[in-house]
C-alpha positions in Angstrom: -42.2 17.0 18.4 -43.6 18.4 15.0 -42.2 17.4 11.6 -43.0 19.8 8.8 -42.2 20.3 5.1 -42.3 23.4 3.0 -41.5 23.0 -0.6 -41.6 24.2 -4.2 -41.2 21.9 -7.1 -41.6 21.4 -10.9 -45.3 20.8 -10.4 -46.0 24.0 -8.5 -43.6 26.5 -10.0 -42.0 27.4 -13.3 -38.2 27.3 -13.7 -38.0 31.1 -13.6 -39.0 30.8 -9.9 -37.3 27.5 -9.1 -33.9 28.8 -10.2 -34.2 31.7 -7.7 -34.8 29.3 -4.8 -32.3 26.6 -5.8 -29.3 26.0 -3.4 -26.1 24.8 -5.0 -23.8 22.4 -3.1 -21.3 25.1 -2.4 -24.0 27.3 -0.8 -25.6 24.6 1.3 -23.5 25.2 4.5 -24.3 28.9 4.3 -28.0 28.2 3.8 -28.1 25.8 6.7 -26.5 28.5 9.0 -29.3 30.8 8.0 -32.0 28.1 8.5 -30.7 27.7 12.1 -32.0 31.1 12.9 -35.6 29.9 12.1 -35.7 26.2 13.2 -33.5 24.2 15.6 -33.3 21.1 13.4 -33.7 21.1 9.6 -32.6 19.6 6.3 -32.5 21.4 2.9 -33.2 19.2 -0.1 -32.4 21.1 -3.3 -32.4 19.4 -6.7 -33.0 20.5 -10.3 -36.8 20.1 -9.7 -37.3 21.1 -6.1 -36.3 23.0 -3.0 -37.7 21.5 0.2 -37.2 22.4 3.8 -37.7 19.6 6.4 -37.9 20.8 10.0 -38.3 19.2 13.4 -39.4 21.5 16.3 -41.4 21.4 19.5 -43.8 23.8 17.7 -45.2 23.8 14.2 -42.4 25.2 11.9 -44.2 25.8 8.6 -44.3 29.6 9.0 -40.7 29.7 10.2 -39.6 27.7 7.1 -41.4 30.0 4.8 -39.8 33.0 6.5 -36.4 31.3 5.9 -37.2 30.9 2.2 -38.1 34.6 1.8 -35.0 35.6 3.7 -32.7 33.3 1.6 -34.2 34.2 -1.8 -35.3 37.8 -1.3 -38.7 36.8 -2.9 -41.7 38.2 -1.1 -44.1 36.0 0.8 -46.9 37.1 -1.6 -44.9 35.9 -4.6 -43.8 32.6 -3.0 -47.1 31.6 -1.4 -49.0 30.5 -4.6 -46.2 28.0 -5.4 -45.6 26.5 -2.0 -46.9 23.2 -0.7 -47.0 22.4 3.0 -47.0 19.0 4.7 -46.8 18.1 8.4 -46.2 15.0 10.5 -47.4 11.8 8.8 -48.1 13.5 5.4 -44.6 15.1 5.5 -43.1 11.6 6.2 -45.1 10.1 3.3 -43.9 12.9 0.9 -40.2 12.4 1.8 -40.5 8.6 1.4 -42.2 9.2 -2.0 -39.4 11.6 -3.1 -36.6 9.1 -2.1 -38.4 6.3 -4.0 -38.4 8.4 -7.1 -42.2 8.6 -7.2 -42.3 12.4 -7.0 -39.7 13.1 -9.7 -40.3 14.5 -13.2 -38.7 11.2 -14.4 -40.4 8.5 -12.4 -37.9 6.0 -11.0 -34.9 8.2 -11.6 -32.0 7.2 -9.4 -30.1 10.5 -8.7 -32.7 11.7 -6.1 -31.8 9.0 -3.7 -28.2 10.1 -3.5 -29.4 13.7 -3.2 -31.5 12.8 -0.2 -28.5 11.1 1.4 -26.3 14.1 0.6 -28.8 16.5 2.1 -28.8 14.5 5.4 -25.0 14.3 5.5 -24.5 18.0 5.1 -27.2 18.9 7.7 -25.5 16.4 10.1 -22.2 18.1 9.7 -23.9 21.5 10.3 -25.3 20.2 13.6 -28.9 20.6 12.4 -30.1 17.0 12.8 -31.6 15.4 15.9 -32.5 11.8 16.6 -36.0 11.9 15.0 -34.9 13.9 11.9 -32.0 11.5 11.3 -34.3 8.5 11.7 -36.9 9.8 9.2 -34.3 10.5 6.6 -32.5 7.1 7.1 -35.9 5.4 6.8 -36.6 7.3 3.6 -33.3 6.2 2.2 -34.1 2.6 3.1 -37.4 3.0 1.4 -35.7 4.3 -1.8 -33.4 1.3 -1.8 -36.2 -1.2 -1.2 -38.2 0.3 -4.1 -35.3 0.0 -6.5 -34.4 -3.6 -5.3 -38.0 -5.0 -5.1 -39.7 -3.4 -8.1 -38.8 -2.7 -11.7 -39.4 1.1 -11.4 -35.7 1.8 -12.1 -35.2 -0.9 -14.7 -33.6 0.8 -17.6 -34.1 3.9 -15.6 -34.1 7.3 -17.3 -32.7 10.4 -15.8 -33.0 14.1 -16.5 -29.6 13.8 -18.4 -30.7 10.8 -20.5 -34.1 12.5 -21.3 -32.2 15.6 -22.4 -30.2 13.4 -24.9 -33.5 11.9 -26.1 -34.9 15.3 -26.7 -31.8 16.3 -28.7 -32.2 13.2 -30.9 -35.9 14.1 -31.5 -34.9 17.5 -32.8 -31.8 16.6 -34.9 -32.5 13.0 -35.8 -29.5 10.6 -35.7 -26.8 11.6 -33.3 -23.9 9.7 -34.8 -22.8 12.4 -37.2 -23.3 15.3 -34.7 -20.7 17.2 -32.7 -21.9 17.7 -29.1 -20.7 20.1 -26.5 -21.4 19.3 -22.8 -21.0 22.2 -20.4 -20.6 20.9 -16.9 -18.4 18.1 -15.7 -20.2 17.2 -12.4 -22.5 14.3 -11.9 -25.2 15.5 -14.4 -22.6 16.4 -17.0 -20.9 13.0 -16.6 -24.2 11.3 -17.2 -25.0 13.4 -20.3 -21.5 12.7 -21.7 -21.7 8.9 -21.0 -25.2 8.8 -22.6 -24.2 10.6 -25.8 -21.1 8.4 -26.1 -23.4 5.3 -25.8 -25.6 6.7 -28.6 -22.7 6.7 -30.9 -21.6 10.3 -30.8 -17.8 10.4 -31.7 -17.2 14.1 -31.5 -17.6 15.3 -27.9 -16.4 18.6 -26.4 -16.4 19.1 -22.6 -16.4 22.5 -21.0 -16.4 23.2 -17.2 -15.7 26.0 -14.8 -12.9 23.7 -13.5 -10.4 22.8 -16.3 -9.2 19.8 -14.5 -12.6 18.2 -14.3 -13.3 18.9 -18.0 -10.0 17.2 -18.9 -10.7 14.2 -16.7 -14.2 13.7 -18.2 -13.1 14.3 -21.7 -10.3 11.7 -21.4 -12.7 9.0 -20.3 -14.8 9.6 -23.4 -12.1 10.3 -26.0 -13.4 13.9 -26.1 -11.8 17.3 -26.2 -11.7 19.5 -23.0 -12.0 23.3 -23.5 -12.0 26.3 -21.4 -15.2 28.4 -21.0 -13.2 31.2 -22.5 -13.3 29.3 -25.8 -17.1 28.7 -25.9 -17.8 31.0 -28.9 -15.2 29.3 -31.1 -16.6 25.8 -30.3 -20.3 27.0 -30.7 -19.6 27.8 -34.3 -18.9 24.2 -35.1 -21.2 22.1 -32.8 -24.7 20.8 -33.5 -25.9 20.3 -30.0 -25.1 21.9 -26.6 -26.3 20.2 -23.4 -25.5 22.4 -20.4 -25.8 21.5 -16.7 -23.0 23.4 -15.0 -24.6 24.4 -11.6 -23.0 27.9 -12.0 -24.7 30.7 -10.1 -24.7 32.9 -13.1 -25.5 32.5 -16.8 -22.8 30.7 -18.9 -24.2 31.5 -22.3 -25.8 34.8 -23.2 -27.3 36.1 -26.5 -24.0 37.8 -27.4 -22.1 34.5 -27.3 -24.7 32.7 -29.4 -25.2 35.5 -32.0 -21.4 35.8 -32.5 -21.2 32.0 -33.1 -24.2 31.9 -35.4 -22.8 34.7 -37.6 -20.1 32.1 -38.5 -22.7 29.4 -39.3 -26.0 31.1 -40.2 -27.5 28.1 -42.1 -26.4 25.4 -39.6 -29.1 24.9 -36.8 -27.9 24.8 -33.2 -29.8 22.9 -30.5 -29.2 24.0 -26.9 -30.7 22.0 -24.0 -30.3 23.7 -20.7 -31.0 21.3 -17.8 -29.3 23.4 -15.2 -31.2 25.1 -12.3 -30.4 28.0 -12.1 -30.4 28.1 -15.9 -27.0 28.3 -17.7 -28.4 30.0 -20.8 -30.1 33.4 -21.1 -33.7 32.8 -22.2 -33.5 35.5 -25.0 -31.1 33.2 -26.8 -34.1 31.4 -28.4 -34.8 34.6 -30.4 -31.7 34.0 -32.5 -32.4 32.6 -35.9 -31.8 28.8 -36.3 -31.2 28.4 -32.6 -33.5 26.0 -30.7 -33.4 26.4 -26.9 -35.0 24.0 -24.4 -34.9 24.0 -20.6 -35.6 21.3 -18.0 -39.4 22.0 -18.1 -39.5 21.1 -21.8 -38.7 17.5 -20.9 -42.2 17.0 -19.6 -43.5 15.2 -22.7 -40.8 12.5 -22.5 -41.3 12.4 -18.7 -45.1 11.6 -19.1 -44.3 8.7 -21.5 -41.8 7.4 -19.0 -44.5 7.5 -16.2 -47.0 5.5 -18.4 -44.4 2.8 -19.0 -43.8 2.4 -15.3 -47.4 2.6 -14.1 -47.6 -1.0 -12.8 -44.3 -0.6 -10.9 -45.5 2.6 -9.4 -48.2 0.8 -7.4 -45.7 -1.7 -6.1 -43.4 1.1 -5.1 -46.3 2.9 -3.3 -47.0 -0.2 -1.3 -43.4 -0.4 -0.1 -43.5 3.3 0.8 -46.7 2.8 2.8 -45.2 -0.1 4.7 -42.1 1.9 5.6 -44.2 4.9 6.6 -46.2 2.6 9.0 -42.9 1.4 10.5 -41.6 4.9 11.0 -44.8 6.2 12.6 -44.8 3.3 15.0 -41.2 4.2 16.0 -42.1 7.9 16.3 -45.1 7.3 18.5 -42.9 5.1 20.8 -40.3 7.9 20.9 -42.9 10.5 21.7 -44.2 8.6 24.8 -40.8 7.4 26.0 -40.6 10.2 28.7 -44.1 9.3 29.9 -43.3 5.6 30.1 -40.0 6.2 31.9 -41.8 8.4 34.5 -44.5 5.8 35.0 -42.0 3.0 35.5 -39.9 5.1 37.9 -42.9 5.9 39.9 -44.0 2.3 40.1 -40.5 1.2 41.1 -40.4 3.8 43.8 -43.8 2.5 45.2 -42.8 -1.1 44.9 -39.4 -0.6 46.7 -41.0 1.5 49.5 -43.7 -1.1 50.2 -41.3 -4.0 50.0 -39.0 -2.3 52.6 -42.0 -1.7 54.9 -43.0 -5.3 54.6 -39.5 -6.7 55.3 -39.3 -4.7 58.5 -42.5 -6.5 59.8 -41.2 -10.0 58.8 -38.8 -12.2 60.7 -35.3 -12.2 59.4 -35.1 -13.8 55.9 -32.3 -15.5 54.1 -30.7 -13.8 51.0 -32.4 -16.3 48.8 -35.8 -15.6 50.4 -35.3 -11.8 50.0 -34.3 -12.2 46.4 -37.4 -14.3 45.7 -39.6 -11.7 47.3 -37.8 -8.9 45.3 -38.3 -10.8 42.1 -42.0 -11.5 42.8 -42.8 -7.9 43.5 -41.0 -6.7 40.4 -42.9 -9.3 38.3 -46.3 -8.1 39.7 -45.5 -4.5 38.9 -44.2 -5.4 35.4 -47.4 -7.3 34.6 -49.7 -4.5 35.9 -47.9 -1.9 33.8 -47.7 -4.0 30.6 -51.1 -3.0 29.2 -50.9 0.7 30.1 -47.4 0.9 28.6 -48.5 -0.8 25.4 -51.6 1.4 25.2 
């Protein structure tokens, strides 16, 4: 059995490419159905910083996974190849465990990725794309992520993409208390953004979402105002900061929206931080006067600072990941040889039973107790003879 990984992440590809390969939650089932045409067992892990295809097959599946990516995205092999990384067997296991531990994230120690790994496994299970080995490697990765967070300080006062986005906004505008902030997106990321800006003292919060009910629910928990996406321009004319993370397949804000809003507030700067992948905001928006647009790749500077602060905990986390990889590889090796061990034991039992019956025919009649003792002795001899070969 071969375990392989084909991936693209924030270290190998710009957001312009990553947003074309991202798979939203509502498209995951459809994407897994397509993946089934290329590999018998696989999991798709898609986050704001990565798309990774984990596959189990009797044959190496790297090429099949790349073919799946080209089919799903419509991007040619030549354009994808420079940005792809490949891992197989033990190195693929090591990578997955590192991802679950938060060691491969833009924000070291961030906690969202562990839930995303679990969600990816859950959806693949429902799609019938998970076999015993694939389930075990993902469950082991999740256990690794939990151990790292419980046994190290890597996630103490942990940052997230959402909280770093708020930090970036504060760097640009200064104190947040007097700002009016709009959050576009009421999912997990949007909720984290809204909670963070509330904790930073922002009193005026506007929440917009593709689903009005979710916008209303989130706004009520924060004492904010829910709005419809149809009213974006009106609100843009009064807010200081927009943080958007909707997960929509198409752009939410284009240059027409922003220019219309800025005509009503030409001297008042507008900071837009787009942490969605695919992006919610048309990149040309940054050409508008007094508009400052940032995307998720602009969070790198804050992310580097976070990495330096957690350097000591990173080493502890890597030791835990290495320990868990060793445990999994041992289990995997045992799984791989299980058919051979079973065949060996069956053959030995067949020989033992045949020889015992021949011997019993030559002996005078034995009591049941004597026959049981002879049976037990021959089984014990065979077990001891096989012990070393089976362990080897």
